[in-house]
C-alpha positions, 0 to 999 in steps of 0.5 A: 555495523552501523553502516550496514544497518543504515544501508538496510534501512535505506534499502527497505525504504526504497523497496516500500516505495516500489511496493506502493506503485500500481502494477499493470496486469501483465506485471501482476501475472508475473508477480503471481507466478513468482509467488507461486514458485516461491511457495513451491520452493518453500514447501519443498524445503519444509518437506526436506527439513521436517521429513514430511510424507506425501499425505502430509504435504497434500494436507498442508497444501490443501490448508494453504489453498484454503487460507489463500482463498479466505484471504482473497475473499476478505480482500474483495470484501474490503475493497467493496466496502471501501468503494461503497464508503467512497461513494457515500462520501462523494454523495454527501459532498455533492449534497452539501454543494447543492445546499451551499449553492442555495445559500451563497451568491454565485460569486461566493460559491465560486470563491468557495470552490476555488478555496476548496480546490486550493486546499485539496492541492495543498493537501496533495502537495503536503502528502507528496512532501511528507513522503519525500521527508520520510525518505529524506530522513532515512538517508544517512547524513554525515553529521548524524553518523558517528565514526566507527570504532 
């Protein structure tokens, strides 16, 4: 049982890694078609299991489409808000750099920029290692797995 749960955990971790990858538009179209097909199958199963009438199916489908449209609107609003916040942050950083340039000598400013770039690279590397550590933790090792009885 422990091996099965470990396997499922590893499988879930691997799937989450794939879910984070950006998919090209063509793959998105295929994914959307697959989602729609799954929805249709789900609705057919619900119709059979709950013995729904045609009218009930139509109403349920209408409710689903209404909910789907609402979710898409919310997602679009969130993306627009995120973009706006990122632009505001970038503007703030640019303004700070302009003001620092007035305060520091050219050598100091160059040194500060190099330090800032190094910190950014360290953060990127740490973020990448954090993902690797997280994936590594999920993989079973011999010392942590007790023998099955």
